VMD Tcl script that draws the C-alpha trace (Angstrom):
set ca {
  {18.39 -22.69 -46.01}
  {18.20 -23.29 -42.06}
  {21.44 -20.77 -41.67}
  {19.71 -18.18 -43.97}
  {17.52 -17.94 -41.81}
  {19.52 -17.50 -38.83}
  {21.20 -15.04 -40.49}
  {18.44 -13.66 -41.24}
  {17.30 -12.97 -37.86}
  {20.94 -12.40 -36.22}
  {20.74 -9.03 -38.15}
  {18.98 -7.06 -36.27}
  {21.04 -7.94 -33.14}
  {24.17 -7.60 -34.23}
  {22.66 -3.91 -35.31}
  {22.81 -3.43 -31.03}
  {26.31 -2.69 -30.07}
  {27.90 -4.36 -26.85}
  {26.27 -1.22 -23.89}
  {22.67 -1.85 -25.45}
  {23.02 -5.13 -24.41}
  {25.18 -5.66 -21.94}
  {23.87 -2.68 -19.88}
  {25.17 -3.30 -16.32}
  {22.71 -1.90 -13.61}
  {23.42 1.33 -12.21}
  {22.71 1.91 -8.18}
  {20.57 5.13 -8.47}
  {18.33 2.43 -11.43}
  {18.99 -0.67 -8.25}
  {17.65 1.17 -5.35}
  {14.88 2.75 -7.86}
  {13.68 -1.19 -8.34}
  {13.52 -1.55 -4.56}
  {11.99 0.85 -3.71}
  {9.87 -0.05 -5.14}
  {9.08 -3.97 -4.54}
  {9.56 -3.21 -1.08}
  {9.55 -5.87 1.09}
  {6.82 -7.87 2.21}
  {7.48 -7.82 6.05}
  {7.70 -3.78 5.30}
  {3.69 -4.10 4.04}
  {2.54 -5.95 6.92}
  {-0.75 -4.74 8.43}
  {-1.75 -5.77 11.53}
  {-5.11 -5.77 12.70}
  {-7.69 -7.14 15.08}
  {-11.32 -8.66 14.68}
  {-13.92 -9.69 17.04}
  {-15.59 -12.15 15.74}
  {-19.13 -13.46 15.86}
  {-18.46 -14.76 18.70}
  {-17.23 -11.60 20.59}
  {-13.43 -13.04 20.27}
  {-10.47 -11.06 19.16}
  {-8.76 -12.39 16.60}
  {-5.34 -10.84 15.01}
  {-6.25 -10.54 11.16}
  {-2.89 -9.57 8.80}
  {-3.32 -7.97 6.25}
  {-1.04 -5.52 3.67}
  {-0.63 -2.41 2.33}
  {-3.10 -1.38 -0.57}
  {-4.88 -4.41 -0.10}
  {-8.75 -4.29 1.00}
  {-9.63 -4.67 4.62}
  {-12.06 -7.23 2.81}
  {-9.57 -9.67 1.66}
  {-7.40 -9.28 4.41}
  {-11.07 -10.13 6.35}
  {-11.62 -12.95 3.72}
  {-7.71 -14.60 4.05}
  {-8.19 -14.64 8.23}
  {-11.50 -16.75 7.43}
  {-14.33 -14.21 9.12}
  {-15.67 -13.44 6.28}
  {-16.91 -15.41 3.67}
  {-15.33 -14.53 0.30}
  {-18.49 -16.35 -1.99}
  {-20.53 -13.25 -0.49}
  {-18.78 -10.88 -2.04}
  {-18.40 -12.01 -5.57}
  {-18.81 -8.75 -6.93}
  {-16.46 -5.50 -7.03}
  {-18.85 -3.10 -8.61}
  {-20.20 -1.04 -5.58}
  {-23.33 -0.23 -7.77}
  {-24.20 -4.26 -8.00}
  {-23.17 -4.30 -3.68}
  {-25.34 -5.43 -0.87}
  {-23.44 -4.72 1.57}
  {-22.38 -8.34 3.23}
  {-18.95 -7.01 3.94}
  {-20.27 -4.45 6.60}
  {-17.68 -3.95 9.31}
  {-17.86 -1.25 11.48}
  {-14.75 0.25 13.00}
  {-13.72 0.91 16.89}
  {-14.64 4.90 17.77}
  {-10.38 5.56 18.12}
  {-9.90 4.64 14.20}
  {-13.08 6.72 12.62}
  {-10.62 9.84 12.02}
  {-7.75 7.65 10.83}
  {-10.12 6.11 8.18}
  {-10.34 8.47 4.97}
  {-14.45 9.52 4.73}
  {-16.48 7.10 2.76}
  {-17.55 7.90 -0.58}
  {-21.09 9.41 -1.88}
  {-21.67 5.56 -3.37}
  {-20.31 3.47 0.10}
  {-22.46 5.74 2.54}
  {-25.90 4.91 0.35}
  {-25.01 1.38 -0.29}
  {-24.62 1.48 3.72}
  {-27.82 3.68 4.06}
  {-29.88 1.12 1.71}
  {-29.21 -2.30 3.80}
  {-29.01 -0.66 7.11}
  {-33.16 -2.23 8.50}
  {-33.90 1.73 9.17}
  {-32.41 3.08 6.75}
  {-30.06 5.71 9.21}
  {-26.34 5.12 8.29}
  {-24.55 4.56 10.92}
  {-20.80 6.20 11.68}
  {-18.97 2.70 12.80}
  {-20.33 0.99 9.31}
  {-17.93 0.93 6.90}
  {-17.41 -1.69 3.45}
  {-14.56 -4.01 3.65}
  {-14.36 -4.42 0.09}
  {-13.61 0.19 -0.17}
  {-11.54 0.19 3.12}
  {-7.67 0.41 1.93}
  {-5.04 -1.15 4.59}
  {-2.39 1.70 5.02}
  {-0.06 1.42 7.24}
  {-1.39 4.00 9.36}
  {-4.56 1.50 9.86}
  {-1.83 -0.73 12.42}
  {-3.81 -2.32 15.68}
  {-6.78 -1.22 14.20}
  {-10.19 -2.82 15.83}
  {-12.68 -3.64 13.27}
  {-15.92 -5.91 14.39}
  {-17.52 -8.45 11.93}
  {-21.51 -7.66 12.65}
  {-23.64 -10.87 12.51}
  {-24.75 -11.62 8.80}
  {-28.35 -10.70 8.68}
  {-30.38 -13.73 6.32}
  {-33.45 -12.02 6.55}
  {-32.77 -8.63 5.20}
  {-31.72 -10.09 1.84}
  {-32.51 -7.12 -0.68}
}
mol new
graphics top color blue
foreach p $ca { graphics top sphere $p radius 0.5 }
foreach p [lrange $ca 0 end-1] q [lrange $ca 1 end] { graphics top cylinder $p $q radius 0.2 }
display resetview
């Protein structure tokens, strides 16, 4: 009985040719997979954050990672303060300020991001340096970027 089951299982496998089972990888497919999985060292983005005490701290992130994730990994932003992934439910707890010389290297904030930042500001005016860390995706062009972590506003909880 067990032998018959093994023969039934093995039948579809025997239909495959040796070339389909043991196909060597070509150099083209190997190079394509290497470009997709670039070395982590090639994806590193080093930036600097001014913490609440005014100290300049180096932060290491990866290309494609959000600024929020890099700052949370460095211990500069409490990851529990930003638990929501949807910007519609965001309360701007991950607000950061981008240095002037880096503003033109950043993509424009979306309408939703501008709305959240304006709603969260005390006088309802958008600070041109303010961005949401969860909406800024790190790119190689952000190497050595400087951001400031603003003081938390526990009295402004919506």
